[in-house]
RODREN-456246 format. One record per residue: residue number from 1; residue in three letters; chain; x, y, z of N, C-alpha, C in turn. Coordinates in steps of 0.001 Angstrom, whole numbers, plus 500000, padded with zeros to 6 digits. Layout:
BEGIN
NUM  ala  A  X  Y  Z  X  Y  Z  X  Y  Z
...
END
This chain:
BEGIN
1  met  A  781844  156090  222230  780933  155965  221094  779570  156564  221430
2  asn  A  778965  157177  220453  777590  157663  220584  776687  156587  219989
3  met  A  776120  155759  220835  775498  154514  220395  773976  154598  220419
4  thr  A  773362  154092  219353  771913  154024  219285  771484  152579  219085
5  phe  A  770183  152359  218989  769629  151011  218880  768192  151135  218372
6  pro  A  767599  150038  217892  766219  150113  217398  765238  150387  218540
7  his  A  764176  151102  218245  763120  151344  219221  762170  150152  219220
8  met  A  761858  149619  220408  760900  148519  220502  760265  148535  221882
9  gly  A  759089  149104  221985  758385  149146  223254  759180  149883  224320
10  thr  A  759334  149241  225484  760047  149854  226605  761531  149485  226629
11  ala  A  762023  148833  225585  763411  148341  225595  764429  149467  225686
12  his  A  764045  150694  225305  765012  151791  225375  765437  152090  226814
13  ile  A  764613  151710  227786  764945  151983  229189  766146  151155  229643
14  pro  A  766112  149830  229538  767310  149069  229927  768477  149244  228967
15  phe  A  768209  149427  227676  769309  149599  226728  770092  150877  227013
16  arg  A  769404  151934  227407  770088  153169  227770  771038  152928  228952
17  thr  A  770547  152168  229939  771367  151840  231107  772574  151003  230705
18  leu  A  772372  150037  229827  773463  149166  229388  774566  149970  228703
19  ile  A  774178  150800  227761  775166  151553  226985  775914  152555  227857
20  gln  A  775183  153276  228687  775840  154256  229555  776722  153574  230592
21  gly  A  776289  152432  231099  777077  151728  232088  778376  151180  231535
22  leu  A  778415  150942  230223  779628  150445  229582  780521  151584  229100
23  gly  A  780188  152814  229500  781054  153953  229217  780806  154640  227900
24  his  A  779659  154381  227272  779340  155020  226000  778184  156007  226180
25  asn  A  777971  156832  225188  776882  157794  225216  775680  157192  224504
26  ala  A  774579  157043  225213  773376  156454  224616  772582  157517  223862
27  ile  A  772379  157280  222584  771539  158159  221758  770232  157429  221482
28  val  A  769201  157779  222228  767904  157135  222045  767173  157845  220914
29  ala  A  766878  157101  219868  766161  157694  218733  764784  158173  219193
30  pro  A  764228  159178  218540  762870  159609  218893  761903  158435  218791
31  his  A  760860  158475  219590  759856  157417  219516  759321  157310  218088
32  cys  A  758954  156097  217705  758503  155850  216336  757273  156695  216006
33  thr  A  757318  157319  214846  756215  158143  214357  756011  157864  212870
34  gln  A  755055  158537  212284  754848  158415  210842  756075  158896  210072
35  lys  A  756799  159859  210627  758027  160316  209978  759064  159195  209947
36  thr  A  759201  158481  211064  760130  157351  211127  759788  156323  210069
37  leu  A  758509  155987  209983  758054  154997  209013  758270  155482  207586
38  ala  A  758004  156760  207343  758174  157306  205992  759636  157241  205554
39  ile  A  760550  157553  206464  761987  157488  206135  762375  156064  205777
40  gly  A  761980  155107  206615  762335  153722  206363  761718  153170  205100
41  thr  A  760468  153509  204860  759779  153028  203660  760423  153576  202397
42  arg  A  760897  154808  202474  761516  155435  201301  762822  154742  200908
43  his  A  763552  154245  201886  764897  153749  201601  765045  152231  201664
44  ala  A  764073  151522  202219  764171  150065  202327  763506  149406  201127
45  pro  A  763865  148173  200816  763188  147443  199728  761690  147338  199994
46  glu  A  760891  147430  198954  759440  147406  199127  758975  146114  199790
47  ser  A  759620  145002  199455  759191  143695  199970  759707  143413  201376
48  ala  A  760537  144296  201923  761063  144083  203279  759934  144177  204295
49  cys  A  760067  143430  205397  759017  143474  206407  759095  144783  207200
50  leu  A  757994  145121  207824  757839  146426  208469  758906  146744  209518
51  pro  A  759298  145798  210389  760318  146139  211389  761614  146653  210772
52  leu  A  762059  146054  209672  763295  146519  209034  763153  147976  208589
53  lys  A  762013  148309  208019  761800  149671  207531  761823  150681  208675
54  ile  A  761154  150346  209764  761120  151281  210889  762496  151394  211534
55  asn  A  763237  150287  211591  764603  150350  212122  765459  151323  211328
56  ile  A  765340  151285  210013  766088  152221  209171  765732  153661  209551
57  gly  A  764442  153909  209749  764012  155239  210173  764599  155613  211525
58  asn  A  764605  154654  212464  765218  154893  213783  766664  155321  213657
59  tyr  A  767421  154587  212846  768859  154849  212732  769140  156217  212110
60  ile  A  768393  156553  211089  768625  157844  210425  768256  158999  211352
61  glu  A  767152  158848  212103  766775  159902  213040  767801  160020  214169
62  ala  A  768342  158896  214612  769371  158936  215649  770668  159540  215115
63  phe  A  771008  159225  213858  772209  159783  213225  772113  161303  213155
64  glu  A  770926  161800  212909  770716  163243  212804  770933  163966  214125
65  val  A  770872  163238  215246  771103  163876  216554  772415  163408  217178
66  gly  A  773307  162845  216360  774664  162604  216835  775127  161178  216988
67  ala  A  774313  160186  216664  774745  158792  216817  775818  158452  215788
68  asp  A  776795  157625  216192  777810  157164  215248  777942  155639  215235
69  thr  A  777201  154959  216132  777280  153502  216235  775896  152923  216490
70  ile  A  775639  151769  215906  774378  151060  216120  774664  149766  216864
71  leu  A  773886  149491  217889  773958  148220  218604  772657  147477  218356
72  met  A  772767  146268  217799  771560  145494  217555  771855  144012  217696
73  ala  A  770792  143220  217840  770926  141774  217975  770937  141126  216595
74  gly  A  771556  139954  216538  771526  139154  215329  770510  138033  215481
75  gly  A  770468  137145  214509  769498  136054  214572  769912  134893  213700
76  val  A  769298  133751  213947  769566  132549  213167  768236  131942  212729
77  gly  A  768304  131026  211770  767098  130337  211341  766460  130984  210123
78  pro  A  765264  130491  209723  764614  130956  208487  764183  132419  208498
79  cys  A  763957  132996  209698  763487  134380  209759  764526  135332  209177
80  arg  A  764068  136331  208433  764975  137292  207791  765650  138236  208777
81  phe  A  765248  138169  210049  765864  139033  211051  767384  138834  211089
82  gly  A  767838  137616  210827  769267  137348  210844  770046  138123  209803
83  phe  A  769348  138637  208769  770010  139407  207718  769854  140911  207901
84  tyr  A  769063  141316  208912  768787  142741  209104  770056  143583  209130
85  gly  A  771007  143174  209981  772206  143992  210169  772937  144269  208877
86  asn  A  773170  143228  208074  773902  143396  206818  773119  144234  205820
87  val  A  771824  143959  205699  770991  144720  204753  770924  146181  205160
88  gln  A  770710  146439  206422  770614  147815  206894  771934  148555  206728
89  gln  A  773028  147866  206944  774342  148489  206771  774559  148905  205324
90  glu  A  774129  148061  204395  774252  148390  202972  773391  149594  202619
91  ile  A  772167  149627  203140  771256  150748  202849  771820  152052  203392
92  leu  A  772276  152026  204631  772812  153239  205254  774075  153706  204529
93  gly  A  774905  152749  204122  776123  153108  203385  775803  153790  202076
94  asp  A  774807  153266  201343  774403  153870  200071  773863  155283  200262
95  leu  A  773298  155554  201438  772737  156881  201726  773787  157842  202278
96  gly  A  774994  157343  202483  776034  158184  203047  775892  158418  204536
97  val  A  775125  157532  205208  774939  157632  206654  776036  156810  207313
98  asp  A  777008  157467  207893  778200  156815  208415  777950  156330  209845
99  leu  A  777436  155120  209961  777159  154523  211255  777841  153161  211341
100  gln  A  778671  152992  212344  779254  151675  212583  778186  150773  213183
101  met  A  778128  149514  212759  777113  148601  213267  777765  147465  214043
102  ile  A  777332  147284  215292  777786  146175  216125  776619  145215  216293
103  ile  A  776768  144013  215761  775691  143024  215788  776041  141947  216804
104  leu  A  775239  141829  217833  775447  140803  218849  774741  139530  218406
105  glu  A  775498  138625  217815  774922  137384  217328  774570  136473  218500
106  pro  A  773486  135705  218382  773100  134804  219476  774125  133694  219651
107  pro  A  774202  133109  220852  775189  132059  221107  775100  130890  220145
108  lys  A  773899  130599  219637  773762  129484  218697  774571  129723  217432
109  gln  A  774839  130975  217122  775643  131309  215949  777122  131066  216233
110  gly  A  777462  130988  217503  778859  130776  217881  779253  131727  218989
111  trp  A  779796  131188  220080  780150  132013  221228  781306  132951  220938
112  lys  A  782226  132545  220072  783434  133323  219846  783116  134734  219356
113  glu  A  782244  134830  218360  781921  136149  217805  781226  137026  218841
114  leu  A  780305  136432  219609  779599  137195  220634  780573  137700  221694
115  ile  A  781478  136837  222132  782461  137225  223148  783362  138347  222634
116  asn  A  783764  138264  221371  784613  139309  220789  783881  140657  220748
117  gln  A  782607  140615  220398  781828  141859  220346  781669  142456  221740
118  leu  A  781382  141610  222712  781232  142096  224090  782549  142658  224619
119  ala  A  783671  142003  224261  784981  142494  224691  785263  143867  224093
120  tyr  A  784843  144067  222841  785039  145360  222179  784238  146452  222890
121  leu  A  783023  146106  223315  782164  147085  223973  782652  147435  225368
122  thr  A  783341  146500  226022  783709  146693  227427  785208  146875  227636
123  gln  A  785949  147152  226579  787406  147153  226664  787963  148196  227637
124  asn  A  787258  149278  227868  787772  150325  228750  787018  150404  230071
125  val  A  786320  149322  230418  785477  149344  231610  785936  148257  232586
126  ala  A  785986  148601  233858  786366  147635  234885  785342  146506  234961
127  lys  A  785815  145315  235274  784929  144148  235311  783802  144328  236322
128  ala  A  784115  144957  237445  783086  145167  238472  781962  146047  237936
129  arg  A  782329  147065  237157  781306  147949  236587  780497  147221  235529
130  val  A  781153  146384  234741  780440  145606  233719  779404  144717  234388
131  leu  A  779804  144035  235447  778885  143144  236162  777711  143919  236737
132  his  A  778012  145061  237359  776939  145886  237924  775985  146354  236826
133  thr  A  776535  146760  235700  775707  147251  234594  774797  146158  234053
134  leu  A  775340  144950  233893  774537  143842  233389  773410  143491  234360
135  arg  A  773713  143497  235649  772685  143186  236645  771602  144263  236667
136  leu  A  772011  145519  236585  771040  146618  236596  770195  146609  235326
137  thr  A  770832  146330  234196  770098  146259  232928  769054  145155  232979
138  trp  A  769448  143987  233473  768509  142875  233576  767361  143224  234533
139  ala  A  767680  143871  235644  766637  144260  236599  765619  145185  235940
140  lys  A  766090  146068  235062  765163  146996  234394  764322  146286  233338
141  phe  A  764900  145306  232642  764098  144517  231700  762945  143839  232437
142  val  A  763279  143182  233554  762266  142467  234333  761242  143443  234902
143  ala  A  761702  144583  235380  760809  145575  235978  759813  146112  234951
144  cys  A  760292  146468  233781  759409  146995  232736  758346  145973  232363
145  asp  A  758762  144719  232218  757806  143671  231849  756786  143437  232956
146  arg  A  757233  143471  234205  756307  143244  235309  755251  144341  235384
147  leu  A  755673  145580  235217  754723  146689  235258  753727  146608  234101
148  glu  A  754224  146251  232926  753319  146117  231784  752315  144993  231989
149  lys  A  752763  143876  232561  751851  142753  232811  750693  143177  233705
150  val  A  751011  143937  234762  749960  144389  235673  749018  145352  234961
151  ser  A  749569  146200  234116  748728  147166  233408  747752  146466  232466
152  leu  A  748158  145346  231878  747284  144625  230942  746077  144017  231644
153  asp  A  746191  143803  232949  745046  143324  233728  744243  144488  234296
154  thr  A  744944  145490  234824  744266  146593  235516  743418  147436  234581
155  arg  A  743907  147663  233363  743234  148596  232457  741785  148201  232185
156  ala  A  741490  146921  232153  740126  146475  231850  739139  146813  232959
157  tyr  A  739640  147070  234184  738770  147319  235328  738772  148776  235771
158  glu  A  739579  149622  235168  739690  151000  235635  738366  151742  235477
159  lys  A  738066  152596  236447  736834  153384  236390  737018  154662  235590
160  val  A  738226  155190  235603  738533  156409  234847  739470  156026  233709
161  gln  A  738982  156098  232493  739783  155682  231352  741063  156516  231236
162  gly  A  742175  155845  231113  743460  156520  230999  744289  156470  232263
163  asp  A  743658  156110  233403  744381  156064  234682  745536  155052  234630
164  thr  A  745270  153884  234078  746288  152836  234042  747475  153261  233191
165  ser  A  747205  153829  232050  748283  154283  231171  749103  155382  231832
166  arg  A  748434  156243  232579  749143  157323  233278  750073  156755  234342
167  val  A  749582  155811  235134  750403  155202  236187  751567  154424  235571
168  leu  A  751294  153689  234485  752354  152919  233831  753464  153833  233334
169  lys  A  753097  154944  232735  754089  155892  232241  754941  156438  233381
170  his  A  754293  156771  234488  755020  157295  235645  755970  156247  236223
171  ala  A  755496  155012  236356  756318  153951  236937  757502  153623  236034
172  leu  A  757282  153567  234730  758374  153282  233800  759416  154393  233819
173  asn  A  758967  155631  233973  759905  156747  234073  760772  156628  235326
174  ser  A  760176  156150  236418  760939  155950  237654  761980  154850  237478
175  val  A  761609  153780  236778  762564  152707  236497  763701  153236  235634
176  asp  A  763366  154060  234667  764371  154624  233765  765398  155453  234526
177  gln  A  764962  156181  235538  765842  157065  236294  766613  156352  237403
178  ala  A  766259  155106  237701  766901  154381  238788  768368  154105  238483
179  asp  A  769218  154283  239497  770661  154073  239338  771159  152814  240034
180  ser  A  770270  152108  240718  770669  150898  241426  769511  149910  241406
181  ile  A  769830  148652  241693  768783  147636  241731  767785  147944  242841
182  arg  A  768270  148488  243951  767360  148865  245042  766362  149908  244568
183  gln  A  766844  150909  243819  765936  151932  243310  764951  151362  242294
184  val  A  765394  150386  241492  764488  149733  240550  763386  149000  241308
185  thr  A  763789  148292  242364  762810  147554  243174  761804  148510  243810
186  glu  A  762290  149641  244295  761390  150629  244897  760440  151218  243856
187  ala  A  760963  151470  242662  760127  152029  241599  759004  151058  241224
188  val  A  759339  149767  241153  758319  148768  240842  757299  148686  241974
189  gly  A  757795  148670  243211  756878  148615  244351  755926  149797  244388
190  asp  A  756453  150989  244138  755604  152184  244109  754592  152098  242964
191  gly  A  755052  151602  241804  754147  151485  240665  753024  150501  240931
192  leu  A  753342  149355  241525  752318  148357  241840  751321  148909  242852
193  ala  A  751818  149677  243822  750922  150285  244814  749976  151277  244140
194  met  A  750492  152051  243195  749646  153005  242469  748585  152285  241646
195  phe  A  748951  151159  241050  747962  150366  240304  746858  149885  241238
196  arg  A  747242  149397  242435  746247  148888  243389  745319  149992  243877
197  asp  A  745849  151217  243979  745055  152320  244510  744123  152942  243475
198  leu  A  744257  152558  242229  743385  153126  241200  741933  152716  241454
199  pro  A  740983  153623  241223  739564  153242  241328  739250  152164  240282
200  gln  A  738812  150994  240764  738555  149878  239865  737203  149238  240168
201  asp  A  736629  148659  239138  735378  147905  239293  735678  146444  238999
202  arg  A  736077  145703  240031  736464  144306  239849  735258  143383  239661
203  gln  A  734055  143908  239789  732853  143117  239510  732451  143211  238051
204  arg  A  733144  144048  237313  732826  144242  235901  733095  142961  235104
205  ser  A  732210  142659  234196  732401  141507  233320  733400  141878  232227
206  val  A  734465  141120  232135  735510  141420  231157  735742  140216  230261
207  leu  A  736413  140461  229152  736854  139402  228263  738337  139133  228508
208  ile  A  738760  137924  228229  740182  137587  228305  740638  137200  226905
209  val  A  741583  137965  226377  742042  137772  224994  743555  137607  224987
210  gly  A  744033  136598  224296  745464  136388  224144  746006  137156  222958
211  val  A  747262  137542  223031  747937  138212  221922  749191  137420  221581
212  val  A  749275  136955  220337  750433  136194  219872  750917  136806  218564
213  gly  A  752110  136392  218128  752610  136868  216847  754086  137208  216876
214  glu  A  754493  138027  215931  755892  138418  215780  756262  139423  216868
215  ile  A  757419  139250  217459  757783  139973  218677  757775  141494  218490
216  tyr  A  758298  141998  217385  758387  143448  217214  756998  144071  217107
217  thr  A  756123  143443  216310  754792  144021  216124  753936  143900  217380
218  ile  A  754315  143032  218297  753607  142945  219567  754119  143986  220554
219  leu  A  755440  144156  220618  756025  145008  221651  756043  146495  221304
220  glu  A  756018  146850  220026  756093  148256  219636  754687  148815  219394
221  pro  A  754180  149648  220299  752799  150134  220178  752535  150972  218936
222  phe  A  753548  151674  218420  753315  152448  217208  752936  151531  216049
223  val  A  753567  150383  215983  753329  149455  214873  751951  148808  214969
224  asn  A  751538  148433  216196  750236  147761  216330  749111  148725  216708
225  phe  A  749365  150033  216593  748362  151065  216844  747817  150975  218279
226  cys  A  748755  150765  219227  748410  150693  220654  747299  149669  220895
227  leu  A  747443  148530  220275  746441  147469  220311  746053  147091  221740
228  glu  A  747043  146877  222597  746746  146422  223951  746028  147491  224768
229  glu  A  746443  148729  224609  745776  149817  225321  744340  149967  224845
230  arg  A  744155  149851  223550  742813  149994  222976  741896  148869  223467
231  leu  A  742386  147626  223448  741578  146507  223920  741261  146640  225404
232  gly  A  742244  147069  226191  742013  147239  227618  740919  148232  227908
233  glu  A  740892  149317  227155  739863  150339  227353  738483  149852  226914
234  met  A  738452  148747  226147  737182  148140  225754  736769  147027  226719
235  gly  A  737481  146917  227838  737121  145909  228832  737705  144546  228571
236  val  A  738934  144510  228057  739589  143241  227731  740864  143093  228559
237  val  A  740981  141976  229243  742216  141623  229931  743111  140904  228929
238  ile  A  744351  141361  228791  745263  140821  227783  746146  139740  228394
239  arg  A  746281  138640  227677  747231  137594  228019  748286  137557  226919
240  arg  A  749371  138281  227134  750459  138302  226157  751489  137232  226524
241  gln  A  752015  136550  225517  752947  135454  225770  754395  135800  225434
242  ile  A  754651  136973  224871  756008  137360  224488  756427  138586  225294
243  trp  A  757565  138449  225976  758125  139537  226773  759604  139631  226487
244  phe  A  760155  140831  226537  761559  141026  226187  762475  140264  227142
245  ser  A  762147  140285  228434  762995  139591  229401  763004  138090  229130
246  asp  A  761854  137525  228744  761807  136102  228409  762645  135805  227184
247  trp  A  762573  136702  226190  763341  136489  224957  764832  136463  225265
248  ile  A  765288  137399  226092  766705  137442  226451  767095  136194  227237
249  leu  A  766254  135819  228186  766572  134683  229046  766699  133387  228245
250  his  A  765747  133151  227349  765704  131868  226659  766532  131826  225382
251  his  A  766672  132977  224702  767374  132970  223421  768826  133424  223527
252  val  A  769189  134022  224649  770563  134493  224811  771221  133822  226011
253  val  A  770706  134115  227213  771355  133628  228436  771307  132107  228531
254  leu  A  770145  131525  228280  769989  130080  228422  769880  129390  227062
255  ser  A  770564  129945  226086  770444  129402  224733  770818  127932  224663
256  thr  A  771801  127546  225434  772232  126153  225376  771178  125200  225935
257  leu  A  770194  125732  226709  769126  124901  227263  767828  125046  226488
258  arg  A  767889  125739  225355  766657  126084  224652  765912  124865  224125
259  leu  A  766623  123798  223780  765947  122607  223280  764985  122046  224324
260  lys  A  765383  122121  225601  764506  121648  226660  763239  122489  226712
261  arg  A  763380  123797  226558  762216  124666  226565  761371  124434  225327
262  asp  A  762008  124262  224183  761278  124069  222943  760457  122795  222952
263  ala  A  760883  121787  223712  760153  120533  223743  758708  120755  224175
264  his  A  758503  121629  225154  757143  121931  225612  756338  122602  224498
265  leu  A  756965  123547  223787  756269  124229  222701  755956  123266  221566
266  phe  A  756904  122387  221253  756675  121415  220191  755503  120496  220530
267  arg  A  755395  120109  221783  754287  119225  222179  752941  119913  221976
268  leu  A  752881  121206  222319  751631  121945  222151  751280  122148  220680
269  ala  A  752290  122445  219874  752041  122772  218464  751978  121553  217558
270  arg  A  752482  120405  218030  752717  119272  217142  751500  118801  216346
271  pro  A  750282  118797  216894  749163  118368  216049  748957  119245  214814
272  tyr  A  749525  120462  214835  749317  121404  213742  750604  121766  213005
273  leu  A  751717  121804  213734  752999  122234  213167  754091  121368  213786
274  thr  A  754845  120686  212939  755768  119668  213451  757230  120079  213437
275  his  A  757533  121325  213043  758935  121722  212991  759079  123229  213166
276  phe  A  760292  123634  213523  760630  125053  213691  760570  125758  212343
277  val  A  759896  126917  212293  759743  127644  211032  760398  129012  211088
278  gly  A  761165  129281  212144  761828  130577  212262  761012  131559  213076
279  gly  A  761683  132598  213544  760996  133648  214300  760183  133078  215452
280  his  A  758945  133551  215589  758048  133077  216643  756866  132316  216070
281  gly  A  757034  131766  214868  755931  131056  214232  755429  129884  215048
282  leu  A  756346  129032  215491  755937  127874  216275  755353  128305  217618
283  glu  A  755958  129327  218242  755438  129829  219512  754021  130362  219365
284  ser  A  753732  131016  218235  752386  131560  218028  751341  130456  218050
285  val  A  751656  129349  217397  750726  128219  217374  750626  127585  218752
286  ala  A  751787  127324  219374  751806  126658  220681  751082  127482  221745
287  his  A  751363  128784  221790  750729  129625  222805  749230  129753  222561
288  thr  A  748816  129759  221305  747384  129817  221009  746682  128558  221512
289  val  A  747296  127402  221282  746733  126147  221783  746653  126166  223308
290  ala  A  747731  126623  223949  747748  126665  225414  746647  127568  225954
291  met  A  746474  128738  225342  745454  129664  225834  744051  129154  225545
292  ala  A  743883  128456  224420  742579  127870  224115  742195  126857  225186
293  arg  A  743167  126062  225623  742900  125078  226669  742609  125743  228005
294  glu  A  743169  126938  228205  742919  127665  229450  741559  128359  229445
295  gly  A  740951  128468  228272  739617  129032  228199  739536  130513  227908
296  val  A  740542  131091  227252  740441  132507  226892  739300  132696  225895
297  asp  A  738797  133901  225815  737651  134169  224941  738047  134253  223477
298  gly  A  739277  134667  223202  739724  134793  221822  741207  135119  221788
299  val  A  741763  135135  220580  743182  135423  220401  743353  136387  219241
300  val  A  744255  137359  219399  744633  138266  218323  746040  137890  217867
301  his  A  746178  137629  216577  747464  137240  215986  747976  138425  215173
302  val  A  749129  138970  215578  749678  140170  214946  750969  139819  214209
303  leu  A  751087  140276  212982  752296  139984  212206  752532  141059  211158
304  pro  A  753795  141248  210771  754084  142181  209667  753863  141495  208323
305  phe  A  753445  142243  207361  753227  141735  206006  754518  141112  205476
306  thr  A  754432  139960  204871  755517  139160  204277  756355  138420  205315
307  cys  A  755944  138391  206584  756713  137666  207607  756481  136169  207434
308  met  A  757488  135454  206926  757324  134047  206585  756935  133169  207777
309  pro  A  757637  133246  208939  757245  132379  210059  755797  132577  210495
310  glu  A  755353  133833  210560  753986  134093  211008  752953  133774  209935
311  ile  A  753350  133819  208666  752442  133396  207600  752169  131902  207730
312  val  A  753204  131134  208078  753014  129704  208332  752044  129510  209489
313  ala  A  752263  130251  210580  751361  130154  211729  749944  130572  211342
314  gln  A  749835  131617  210537  748524  132107  210111  747741  131036  209356
315  ser  A  748435  130230  208571  747763  129179  207806  747278  128033  208688
316  val  A  747879  127907  209883  747541  126820  210797  746451  127223  211788
317  leu  A  746447  128467  212203  745573  128908  213285  744074  128751  213010
318  pro  A  743601  128856  211759  742164  128596  211548  741728  127206  212011
319  gln  A  742597  126205  211852  742257  124863  212329  742206  124824  213848
320  val  A  743140  125530  214502  743106  125631  215963  741800  126286  216404
321  ser  A  741396  127340  215691  740151  128042  216003  738955  127106  215907
322  arg  A  738921  126278  214860  737800  125347  214691  737805  124257  215762
323  asp  A  738973  123723  216045  739060  122617  217004  738659  123039  218407
324  tyr  A  738979  124272  218775  738701  124740  220132  737522  125711  220188
325  ser  A  736862  125924  219062  735727  126850  219012  736089  128183  219652
326  met  A  737217  128714  219220  737714  129974  219774  738044  130933  218636
327  pro  A  737442  132117  218602  737720  133075  217521  739162  133574  217557
328  ile  A  739737  133712  216383  741093  134254  216254  741054  135369  215218
329  leu  A  741536  136537  215598  741616  137683  214683  743063  137859  214245
330  thr  A  743295  137883  212936  744640  138102  212404  744773  139541  211929
331  leu  A  745798  140229  212424  746082  141599  212006  747440  141617  211307
332  val  A  747432  141890  210023  748663  141999  209243  748945  143481  209035
333  val  A  750110  143935  209472  750407  145372  209424  751580  145650  208482
334  asp  A  751484  146768  207787  752591  147288  206982  752445  148795  206915
335  glu  A  753204  149431  206033  753179  150899  205981  751849  151457  205487
336  his  A  750996  150593  204917  749699  151048  204415  748578  150867  205436
337  ser  A  748873  150236  206548  747841  150022  207572  747434  151360  208189
338  ala  A  746170  151443  208597  745642  152681  209172  745030  152402  210535
339  glu  A  745209  153342  211441  744709  153179  212805  743207  152947  212838
340  ala  A  742461  153714  212050  740999  153593  212065  740570  152192  211645
341  gly  A  741226  151656  210612  740866  150324  210146  741163  149247  211170
342  val  A  742324  149339  211822  742696  148350  212837  741748  148431  214025
343  his  A  741452  149628  214502  740580  149772  215659  739153  149335  215347
344  thr  A  738699  149549  214118  737366  149085  213725  737292  147564  213783
345  arg  A  738347  146898  213327  738374  145433  213376  738430  144938  214813
346  leu  A  739171  145637  215664  739228  145242  217076  737862  145395  217744
347  glu  A  737182  146480  217441  735857  146700  218025  734883  145625  217582
348  ala  A  734935  145265  216302  734046  144213  215793  734373  142869  216448
349  phe  A  735652  142609  216653  736073  141358  217278  735591  141290  218714
350  val  A  735738  142376  219454  735275  142414  220841  733767  142245  220905
351  asp  A  733031  142883  219997  731569  142717  219954  731202  141256  219719
352  leu  A  731936  140597  218827  731685  139177  218562  731908  138344  219826
353  leu  A  733015  138606  220524  733319  137839  221731  732277  138069  222825
354  lys  A  731827  139317  222953  730802  139611  223951  729498  138889  223624
355  ser  A  729136  138853  222347  727910  138164  221930  728007  136676  222228
356  arg  A  729154  136087  221912  729353  134671  222190  729263  134379  223690
357  lys  A  729827  135280  224477  729812  135077  225924  728396  135160  226478
358  arg  A  727596  136083  225926  726203  136194  226369  725419  134936  226006
359  val  A  725637  134437  224789  724916  133249  224323  725308  132026  225157
360  arg  A  726604  131901  225431  727083  130768  226211  726660  130864  227668
361  gly  A  726470  132094  228136  726067  132284  229518  727072  131771  230511
362  gly  A  728348  131851  230094  729406  131400  230996  729728  129933  230843
363  ser  A  728958  129197  229997  729233  127772  229803  729886  127553  228461
364  gly  A  730255  126333  228200  730851  126012  226896  732217  126608  226719
365  ser  A  732963  126748  227812  734307  127310  227716  735170  126473  226805
366  pro  A  736010  127112  225963  736913  126353  225112  737776  125380  225901
367  ala  A  738042  125697  227191  738890  124823  227991  738224  123470  228215
368  leu  A  736864  123393  228033  736150  122149  228253  736023  121320  226983
369  leu  A  736473  121877  225872  736383  121155  224617  737415  120040  224573
370  pro  A  737194  119009  223747  738184  117930  223641  739489  118442  223088
371  lys  A  740591  117808  223508  741895  118180  222995  742059  117692  221563
372  pro  A  743006  118255  220813  743160  117900  219403  743248  116402  219140
373  asn  A  743941  115654  220003  744082  114229  219761  742748  113514  219805
374  asp  A  741779  114070  220535  740453  113466  220619  739570  113843  219438
375  leu  A  740069  114752  218606  739293  115206  217457  739750  114548  216164
376  gly  A  740601  113578  216283  741021  112849  215100  742150  113491  214330
377  ile  A  742851  114444  214945  743975  115077  214272  745211  114199  214458
378  val  A  745834  113834  213378  746966  112909  213447  748229  113650  213848
379  lys  A  748973  113060  214777  750249  113664  215186  751269  113557  214057
END
């Protein structure tokens, strides 16, 4: 099969390894561009959220270069992501785009269907090769996330703007080319060494800003207009709470233990949100509370227009902002969003945080404020 998949940040690196290791031809769609968005917007329902539209563009562009099969994840709960596969299949069928769709439903939907899909994908592959491929794919997911985490800290201190992005690109390319876990480990080690060797000013005063929201709009730089890179170049250290490897670990591999993990998130969010609302809505609230207690300077909340779980979180976060005296910037993105407008808002937000930091003089950290229960908020 000539298999493609949605573009989302660095996920194409491990996904390429997974597909090729299972004996299929990986067709990586071109990186997301305005053309991708235009294709998806033209053919998707107007009220559909932005990720669905861009996915449609990904699939059509991949079909044009030879793809015949789509591999994508499924979903459960209130978020519309669980319907993506069926809706997209209908749209592509109406357009005469002949693409078979394989949807890997999460274990919570039922193990039988997931096992059947995996068996279909691996039917002509030896078990030893399947195991090796899964281990190598997982190693690349972890490697990509680790390199990105370091870049989110290093970029704020770099002396030559662009150095961090250059090193990250080189290191990710090395991970992409690695054929073994040993080579992945070496690529990460070399990348970390290059980050350490960059000319840096660690005495520079920086801001610490958290990023929360819907997973696709956080991980795909085209959608958020390279938000993290832009903030880093303005002297901001990013604290991101959503990573692809974490999503796989908690929502797929350890799905049966997810209630134990959710208990911690529920405790953090409970003064403001008492139940699961789908997607990453509850996580957005919980992680914002956690970062406020840690004393971050501010939080950026990113979501696609009409995203129900994040709209719920958006309605709650102003109260979190008031309780912890911590500014929160909400960025809602769709096909009408413009880079200049988003970057102008980011610059204004950073200026606000810098002014607050100067006035506080390093004191009055949000981490020292009373917790919600001490502010009279009823559980």
